[in-house]
GUKE-215454 format. One line per 4 residues: their letters; for each residue x, y, z of C-alpha. Coordinates in pm, 1 decimal. Layout:
% GUKE-215454
a	X:Y:Z  ...
//
This chain:
% GUKE-215454
xxxx	3410.7:1310.0:-512.6  3562.6:985.4:-391.0  3384.8:652.7:-431.0  3187.7:537.5:-125.3
xxxx	3085.5:195.6:16.1  2715.9:133.3:75.3  2672.6:6.0:428.3  2298.2:-74.0:453.6
xxxx	1947.4:30.6:325.7  1733.9:303.5:479.3  1357.8:245.5:521.7  1266.6:398.3:187.4
xxxx	1514.8:172.7:2.6  1799.8:413.1:-43.4  2151.8:291.0:19.5  2334.1:453.8:318.4
xxxx	2697.1:557.5:325.9  2914.0:830.0:496.3  3077.3:1139.0:363.9  3425.9:1220.7:480.4
xxxx	3283.6:1486.0:716.2  3059.6:1224.6:885.9  2728.8:1325.0:733.8  2499.6:1034.5:630.4
xxxx	2470.5:999.0:250.0  2165.2:851.1:85.1  2199.7:700.2:-259.2  1895.6:539.0:-426.6
xxxx	1928.7:221.2:-635.1  2233.4:103.3:-448.9  2289.7:-220.0:-258.7  2476.9:-304.9:59.8
xxxx	2844.9:-374.1:-33.2  2828.6:-167.2:-352.8  3125.2:63.4:-410.4  2977.3:353.8:-607.9
xxxx	3093.5:689.5:-744.2  2830.3:942.2:-642.8  2706.3:1225.9:-866.1  2457.5:1508.1:-837.1
xxxx	2536.1:1559.1:-468.1  2288.8:1768.2:-263.0  2415.9:1858.4:83.4  2207.8:1943.2:384.9
xxxx	2311.8:2031.6:741.2  2305.0:1674.3:877.8  2281.8:1453.3:565.6  2334.9:1450.3:189.4
xxxx	2160.2:1286.8:-110.2  2324.0:1179.2:-436.5  2271.5:945.8:-734.7  2492.0:667.1:-845.4
xxxx	2714.7:802.0:-1114.1  2908.7:481.1:-1164.1  2904.9:128.4:-1000.3  3273.8:60.9:-925.9
xxxx	3216.2:-272.5:-755.9  2877.8:-451.9:-712.0  2771.2:-579.9:-368.8  2699.8:-949.8:-326.3
xxxx	2319.7:-920.5:-351.4  2294.4:-698.7:-657.4  2103.1:-845.5:-957.9  2004.2:-709.4:-1301.9
xxxx	1658.7:-546.7:-1274.1  1391.6:-717.1:-1482.7  1198.7:-402.3:-1587.0  1356.1:-180.0:-1851.8
xxxx	1172.7:125.7:-1711.2  1364.7:76.3:-1386.6  1691.5:177.3:-1545.5  1609.1:360.1:-1870.2
xxxx	1337.6:579.9:-1716.7  1454.3:577.0:-1353.9  1102.8:460.1:-1255.9  1013.6:539.7:-895.1
xxxx	740.4:275.2:-861.6  987.0:13.1:-739.9  1289.8:71.5:-520.9  1456.9:-267.0:-485.9
xxxx	1452.9:-449.5:-823.5  1834.6:-435.1:-821.5  1840.0:-675.6:-510.9  1790.1:-1047.9:-502.4
xxxx	1457.3:-1172.6:-359.0  1619.8:-1295.3:-35.6  1804.9:-969.2:10.5  1488.3:-767.0:-49.9
xxxx	1295.7:-967.5:213.7  1587.5:-933.7:466.9  1588.4:-557.6:402.7  1213.5:-530.3:467.7
xxxx	1255.5:-728.9:793.0  1522.7:-485.7:893.3  1301.2:-179.0:813.2  1038.5:-304.0:1063.8
xxxx	1283.7:-404.5:1331.8  1482.7:-84.1:1305.3  1172.6:135.2:1322.7  1046.4:-30.2:1643.5
xxxx	1385.3:-24.5:1808.8  1462.0:334.7:1710.8  1123.4:500.9:1730.7  925.9:292.0:1982.8
xxxx	1231.5:199.3:2196.7  1126.3:-165.4:2198.5  1410.3:-419.1:2207.0  1288.3:-660.5:1940.1
xxxx	1463.8:-869.9:1678.1  1376.7:-824.6:1315.0  1048.0:-1007.1:1262.3  1003.4:-1324.9:1048.6
xxxx	856.3:-1251.0:707.0  611.5:-1449.7:513.8  708.0:-1448.8:145.1  474.8:-1378.4:-140.0
xxxx	400.8:-1667.0:-377.7  468.1:-1435.7:-670.0  738.8:-1174.6:-693.6  596.2:-1021.6:-1012.1
xxxx	255.4:-955.3:-1164.0  77.3:-927.8:-827.7  -63.2:-568.0:-827.2  -430.7:-534.3:-894.7
xxxx	-430.4:-153.3:-905.4  -208.3:83.4:-1106.5  -222.6:457.7:-1091.3  -98.7:646.0:-1395.0
xxxx	-27.1:1012.1:-1447.3  -35.7:1228.0:-1760.6  223.9:1478.3:-1859.5  110.1:1835.0:-1907.7
xxxx	78.2:1785.2:-2286.5  -76.5:1435.5:-2245.4  181.3:1295.3:-2481.3  306.4:1074.1:-2196.0
xxxx	97.9:875.9:-1950.9  293.7:676.7:-1695.5  478.1:688.2:-1368.6  719.0:936.0:-1201.5
xxxx	1095.9:893.6:-1209.2  1284.2:885.4:-879.3  1293.9:1219.7:-704.5  1106.3:1383.7:-987.8
xxxx	741.1:1402.0:-892.5  663.3:1669.0:-1159.3  797.7:1450.9:-1442.7  635.6:1149.5:-1620.3
xxxx	769.9:885.1:-1844.0  547.6:697.1:-2095.5  467.0:352.3:-1963.4  496.0:42.7:-2179.5
xxxx	455.2:-234.1:-1923.7  467.1:-261.2:-1543.2  612.7:-596.8:-1443.7  466.9:-599.7:-1092.4
xxxx	111.1:-541.3:-1218.6  -119.6:-835.3:-1287.9  -98.3:-941.6:-1654.9  -483.7:-957.1:-1662.5
xxxx	-485.8:-590.4:-1567.5  -182.3:-486.6:-1774.5  -347.6:-625.0:-2084.7  -563.9:-312.1:-2078.8
xxxx	-276.4:-68.1:-2127.2  -153.9:-137.2:-2483.5  -508.0:-73.8:-2605.0  -597.7:207.8:-2370.4
xxxx	-260.2:382.2:-2442.8  -346.8:417.2:-2806.2  -679.6:569.4:-2712.0  -534.9:845.7:-2495.1
xxxx	-680.7:1108.0:-2730.9  -1025.1:982.7:-2623.4  -959.7:1033.0:-2248.2  -1129.6:1328.0:-2084.8
xxxx	-980.6:1671.1:-2079.9  -834.3:1780.6:-1752.8  -724.1:1423.7:-1670.0  -554.8:1424.8:-1330.0
xxxx	-478.8:1056.8:-1310.6  -591.3:722.6:-1446.4  -645.3:419.1:-1231.4  -650.3:69.4:-1366.8
xxxx	-800.6:-184.1:-1123.1  -884.7:-551.3:-1119.5  -1158.4:-653.2:-882.8  -1190.7:-990.3:-694.6
xxxx	-1405.8:-1140.5:-969.6  -1143.2:-1063.8:-1226.2  -1337.1:-774.5:-1380.7  -1137.1:-469.6:-1499.3
xxxx	-1203.3:-109.6:-1417.7  -1068.2:219.6:-1551.0  -1116.7:526.1:-1335.4  -1049.0:864.0:-1483.1
xxxx	-1016.4:1140.2:-1231.4  -1044.4:1489.6:-1377.2  -982.8:1838.1:-1250.8  -1301.0:2020.9:-1203.9
xxxx	-1596.6:1846.5:-1365.4  -1498.8:1790.6:-1726.4  -1715.1:1521.8:-1873.5  -1580.4:1207.0:-2041.9
xxxx	-1749.4:1249.7:-2372.1  -1577.7:964.4:-2550.9  -1625.1:693.0:-2288.0  -1846.2:493.1:-2514.4
xxxx	-1592.8:479.2:-2792.1  -1316.4:374.2:-2547.2  -1539.0:100.5:-2396.6  -1622.3:-35.6:-2744.1
xxxx	-1257.7:-39.9:-2848.3  -1163.5:-229.0:-2528.0  -1439.0:-482.4:-2583.4  -1332.8:-527.3:-2943.3
xxxx	-975.7:-600.3:-2826.4  -1101.3:-861.6:-2575.7  -1006.4:-650.5:-2273.5  -1343.6:-529.6:-2163.3
xxxx	-1366.6:-296.5:-1860.7  -1608.7:-81.3:-1673.4  -1523.3:289.0:-1716.4  -1567.0:532.8:-1436.7
xxxx	-1553.4:906.9:-1436.7  -1457.7:1090.8:-1116.4  -1483.7:1471.8:-1092.0  -1243.0:1646.0:-859.4
xxxx	-1498.8:1706.5:-580.7  -1722.4:1401.1:-627.3  -1768.7:1023.8:-622.9  -1683.4:805.2:-919.6
xxxx	-1971.8:716.7:-1145.2  -1976.6:430.4:-1402.3  -2015.3:584.1:-1747.9  -1962.7:286.6:-1976.9
xxxx	-1988.1:-90.2:-1919.7  -2150.4:-243.4:-1617.2  -2373.4:-32.6:-1398.0  -2261.5:-241.6:-1097.9
xxxx	-2240.9:-110.5:-743.6  -1879.0:-210.6:-700.7  -1707.7:86.3:-525.3  -1419.4:121.4:-767.3
xxxx	-1239.5:395.1:-570.7  -1253.1:233.4:-230.9  -934.4:113.2:-85.9  -857.6:-257.4:-122.0
xxxx	-527.7:-432.8:-77.6  -331.7:-429.4:-406.6  -205.6:-783.4:-344.5  -524.7:-966.6:-252.5
xxxx	-384.6:-1309.0:-194.2  -127.5:-1180.9:60.5  -391.8:-945.1:210.2  -607.3:-1243.7:276.6
xxxx	-323.7:-1414.3:455.4  -263.1:-1098.7:675.7  -629.4:-1086.1:769.0  -641.4:-1451.5:856.8
xxxx	-326.8:-1423.1:1066.0  -475.2:-1118.6:1246.9  -789.6:-1310.5:1342.5  -578.4:-1607.1:1451.9
xxxx	-370.6:-1378.6:1668.5  -682.2:-1278.1:1864.3  -640.8:-1608.5:2038.3  -1011.2:-1703.0:2021.1
xxxx	-1298.4:-1460.7:1980.0  -1601.0:-1684.7:2012.0  -1873.3:-1515.2:2219.4  -1661.4:-1197.9:2253.3
xxxx	-1717.2:-838.2:2143.0  -1449.2:-714.0:1903.9  -1381.9:-384.0:1725.9  -1264.1:-388.2:1357.7
xxxx	-1131.9:-40.3:1306.6  -1057.6:103.4:957.6  -1267.7:-187.0:830.2  -1248.5:-117.1:452.8
xxxx	-1471.4:-352.0:257.6  -1546.8:-563.4:563.1  -1342.4:-885.1:499.8  -1191.4:-890.1:850.1
xxxx	-1531.9:-837.6:1014.7  -1661.8:-1139.2:813.3  -1377.5:-1348.8:943.3  -1438.3:-1240.8:1302.9
xxxx	-1807.4:-1314.9:1271.2  -1741.5:-1658.4:1121.7  -1514.9:-1722.7:1429.0  -1808.1:-1651.4:1666.3
xxxx	-1742.1:-1287.7:1757.7  -1980.7:-1001.6:1777.2  -1827.0:-722.1:1579.2  -1851.2:-344.2:1575.5
xxxx	-1672.8:-222.9:1258.5  -1580.0:134.6:1180.4  -1505.3:264.8:829.7  -1514.0:623.8:706.1
xxxx	-1594.2:544.9:343.4  -1975.3:505.4:318.7  -1936.0:321.9:-19.4  -1724.7:52.1:138.3
xxxx	-1968.0:13.7:427.4  -2256.8:-17.5:185.8  -2069.6:-275.8:-19.5  -1996.0:-485.6:298.3
xxxx	-2361.1:-462.5:402.8  -2476.3:-577.1:53.4  -2235.6:-873.2:74.6  -2390.7:-972.4:407.1
xxxx	-2747.8:-963.1:280.5  -2940.5:-1284.4:337.7  -2738.9:-1414.2:633.9  -2962.6:-1533.5:910.6
xxxx	-2754.8:-1342.9:1175.4  -2465.4:-1115.7:1092.4  -2358.6:-1012.3:1446.7  -2180.0:-716.8:1277.9
xxxx	-2279.4:-358.9:1356.7  -2129.3:-138.3:1092.0  -2051.2:225.0:1182.0  -1976.0:491.2:920.3
xxxx	-1743.6:765.4:1013.1  -1392.6:853.7:1120.5  -1271.3:615.0:1383.2  -1167.0:895.4:1618.0
xxxx	-1527.2:1033.8:1604.9  -1710.3:699.0:1643.7  -1514.3:519.5:1928.3  -1708.3:698.0:2201.6
xxxx	-2030.4:542.1:2081.2  -1911.0:180.7:2099.6  -1938.8:-68.2:2379.9  -1619.9:-178.0:2546.9
xxxx	-1430.5:-453.2:2344.4  -1260.5:-763.3:2459.3  -1015.9:-730.0:2173.7  -947.8:-497.9:1880.1
xxxx	-812.9:-532.6:1522.6  -690.7:-204.4:1375.2  -575.6:-158.2:1022.8  -516.7:211.4:961.5
xxxx	-383.1:379.1:647.3  -19.2:459.9:604.5  -47.4:771.5:825.1  -133.9:543.2:1123.2
xxxx	-393.3:602.9:1391.3  -501.5:954.6:1502.3  -366.0:1026.0:1847.6  -725.0:1031.0:1983.0
xxxx	-765.4:676.6:1873.5  -452.5:561.4:2054.6  -568.1:742.0:2367.5  -915.1:587.4:2353.3
xxxx	-774.2:242.0:2313.1  -536.0:292.3:2603.7  -829.2:419.7:2817.1  -1068.7:146.7:2719.0
xxxx	-806.8:-122.9:2778.9  -900.2:-420.9:2559.9  -696.8:-733.5:2649.8  -538.2:-752.8:2310.9
xxxx	-487.2:-519.4:2012.1  -380.2:-670.2:1678.9  -238.7:-384.1:1462.6  -197.3:-434.6:1091.0
xxxx	46.3:-170.6:951.7  168.5:-76.4:605.9  423.2:168.6:752.5  669.2:65.7:1017.4
xxxx	739.0:418.3:1128.7  383.3:509.3:1210.9  339.7:163.1:1369.2  628.4:241.6:1597.1
xxxx	487.7:585.3:1686.8  144.8:440.1:1767.7  288.4:159.3:1980.8  466.6:428.4:2183.7
xxxx	137.0:603.6:2237.6  -48.1:288.3:2350.5  26.4:323.1:2722.4  -16.8:5.4:2919.9
xxxx	53.2:-232.6:2639.6  353.8:-444.2:2558.8  451.1:-606.4:2226.4  370.0:-973.8:2240.9
xxxx	416.1:-1073.8:1876.7  551.6:-939.2:1547.7  532.3:-1070.1:1194.4  601.9:-921.8:853.8
xxxx	431.4:-1006.0:527.2  589.6:-955.9:180.5  287.3:-780.4:16.8  498.0:-554.0:-204.9
xxxx	795.0:-734.8:-370.9  1037.7:-518.9:-564.1  948.6:-221.6:-338.9  1062.8:-95.1:4.0
xxxx	712.7:-134.7:146.6  619.8:-408.0:397.1  309.8:-514.7:589.6  341.1:-580.2:957.9
xxxx	122.9:-757.6:1206.0  189.0:-654.3:1570.5  17.4:-814.1:1867.0  -10.9:-593.9:2177.8
xxx	-119.2:-725.1:2511.1  -247.1:-517.0:2813.3  -1.4:-521.1:3096.0
//
């Protein structure tokens, strides 16, 4: 087929062009302004997908990707390594603005974005997948979720965490049978964790050998075994209570900035009652309490709630009431708030949560979102509120993901 010009980027990072018949064409790993020869065309009724067969003419923002896996293995972990840093940030701003204009029908400019200090080596969590024969352990190529390439190095993962992999990779024969995925994680204290999730309940019989080998190589870690239907349990290393499988922001420094900005956007909380929804490990509740608020926090993961409570042990007055359960199930038990911070997962808030917030009518809702589309949907559901502020944060350089802080005020 004829060469096509890439016009812009779609929210997932794919380049967007047009076929001769008017259908939208999505081409991963392309940049605005690229002239490309598509290949492997797959057509649908209203759109088509293809891969870049040949780059005829590069766009002005195209750069050489740093990671060899990005090209050689078609790694799907990053989507935008072929763009300059400035072009990446502009694209992520556009993803947020476009979602709000198109899905929430809010007339808003693309938000300002706070850049990350580091464009590489920021991830403190890496999830790896084994191939069926376990000869390869790594990540999935683009558009091939059933395939795996063998990872050598991930350039966006923290070097302190990535130091585990060359040693652990050589010990793959000592990993448990039925391995579903392997998570490498660096906690806030700089301690490394390896979580092996298995199908069924296959034990990790060689965890002690793996632990000893990591220690000998100077990359000690706590090893966790997680059966398919159970919680993770430390099987070698520290017996600490750190909840290794609880969600925590993979870019901690930028996550701290987002939380601080969210509390600042509350416009003073001293002496007021505030909800902290989808509270995670409780860092936002701590900030709110330090600012003088009384906080009711809600988190579904009991391990995260317990960890937050342990961290608060010994304080003379916590002013934090911690609720364990799904937000949609707990809200009816809470006293009316003056303001709310909500930080839901990528799927956004349950419709019942949006309805409850609209009914209870706090003066201000600060919404932290990692998905602009679900943010836009939820803003549309929050009847009686208008968008009073919007900021983006560059938590995920080299990818198409972006963190957004939206301030909503009651009409």
